[in-house]
C-alpha positions as CSV (number, residue, x, y, z in Angstrom):
1,M,-114.0,-36.4,68.8
2,L,-111.5,-34.0,67.4
3,K,-108.9,-35.5,69.8
4,N,-110.0,-39.2,68.9
5,L,-109.3,-38.4,65.2
6,L,-105.7,-36.5,66.3
7,I,-104.6,-39.6,68.1
8,G,-105.8,-41.9,65.4
9,I,-103.9,-40.2,62.8
10,Q,-101.0,-39.8,64.9
11,G,-101.2,-43.9,65.3
12,K,-101.1,-44.6,62.2
13,N,-98.2,-42.2,61.0
14,K,-95.5,-42.9,63.6
15,M,-92.3,-42.7,61.6
16,Q,-88.9,-44.5,62.8
17,K,-86.1,-42.7,63.7
18,L,-82.9,-41.7,61.6
19,T,-80.2,-43.7,63.0
20,Q,-76.5,-43.9,61.3
21,D,-77.7,-47.5,60.0
22,S,-80.7,-45.8,58.0
23,S,-80.7,-46.2,54.0
24,I,-82.7,-44.3,51.4
25,H,-83.6,-46.7,48.7
26,L,-84.4,-44.7,45.2
27,S,-85.7,-46.2,42.4
28,V,-83.7,-46.1,38.8
29,A,-87.1,-44.9,37.5
30,M,-87.4,-42.1,39.6
31,L,-83.7,-40.7,39.3
32,V,-84.4,-40.9,35.3
33,K,-87.2,-38.7,36.3
34,V,-85.7,-36.5,38.2
35,G,-82.8,-36.1,35.8
36,I,-85.1,-35.3,32.7
37,I,-87.0,-33.0,34.6
38,V,-83.5,-31.0,35.4
39,A,-82.6,-31.1,31.8
40,V,-85.9,-29.8,30.7
41,V,-85.9,-26.8,33.4
42,T,-82.3,-26.3,32.4
43,A,-82.6,-26.1,28.9
44,S,-86.2,-23.7,29.2
45,Y,-84.1,-21.4,31.4
46,W,-81.0,-21.2,28.9
47,Q,-83.8,-20.5,25.8
48,A,-85.6,-18.0,27.5
49,Q,-82.2,-16.3,28.6
50,M,-81.0,-16.3,24.5
51,S,-84.7,-15.1,23.7
52,F,-84.0,-12.5,26.2
53,N,-80.7,-11.7,24.7
54,T,-82.0,-11.7,21.1
55,L,-84.8,-9.0,22.1
56,N,-82.5,-6.8,23.7
57,L,-80.2,-6.5,20.9
58,K,-82.9,-5.8,18.7
59,V,-84.3,-2.8,21.0
60,S,-80.5,-1.2,20.9
61,E,-80.5,-1.4,17.5
62,L,-84.2,0.2,17.2
63,H,-83.1,2.7,19.5
64,S,-79.9,3.7,17.7
65,E,-82.2,4.0,14.4
66,V,-84.6,6.0,16.2
67,T,-81.8,8.4,17.2
68,I,-80.5,9.0,13.9
69,L,-83.7,9.6,12.3
70,N,-84.5,12.1,15.0
71,Q,-81.2,13.9,13.7
72,K,-82.2,13.8,10.3
73,M,-85.7,15.1,11.1
74,A,-84.1,18.1,12.8
75,N,-81.8,18.7,10.0
76,L,-84.7,18.8,7.7
77,E,-86.8,20.9,9.8
78,A,-83.9,23.1,10.2
79,K,-83.6,23.6,6.6
80,K,-87.3,23.7,5.7
81,V,-87.5,26.6,8.3
82,K,-84.6,28.4,6.7
83,N,-86.2,28.2,3.4
84,L,-89.5,29.5,4.6
85,E,-88.0,32.4,6.6
86,E,-85.9,33.2,3.2
87,E,-89.0,33.0,1.2
88,N,-91.0,35.1,3.6
89,K,-88.2,37.6,3.2
90,S,-88.3,37.7,-0.5
91,L,-92.2,38.1,-0.5
92,M,-92.3,40.8,2.2
93,Q,-89.2,42.7,-0.2
94,K,-91.9,42.5,-3.1
95,L,-94.7,44.0,-1.3
96,G,-92.4,46.4,-0.3
97,L,-93.0,46.0,3.7
98,K,-89.5,45.4,4.3
99,R,-86.4,46.7,3.1
100,P,-83.8,44.5,1.4
């Protein structure tokens, strides 16, 4: 039964051989549709690339800002530690636990 089905399908779909005289017929509507599809795909790709570039720039700017803030925080922490050490030293001297 499967053999008969395959033979029936093959018999209906016989393709003509391509020769030098063969031609392809395209309709104008199909060409317009293909042109529109290509334009939409190209525009979408371009828009996505521009969005990625914008996001990349923002990430770079944020990274530089974070680096600057980390440096400022390190300076503030160093100053705070120095102040605490001086305060601790003066308190120890007042208590008489440490000589000046």
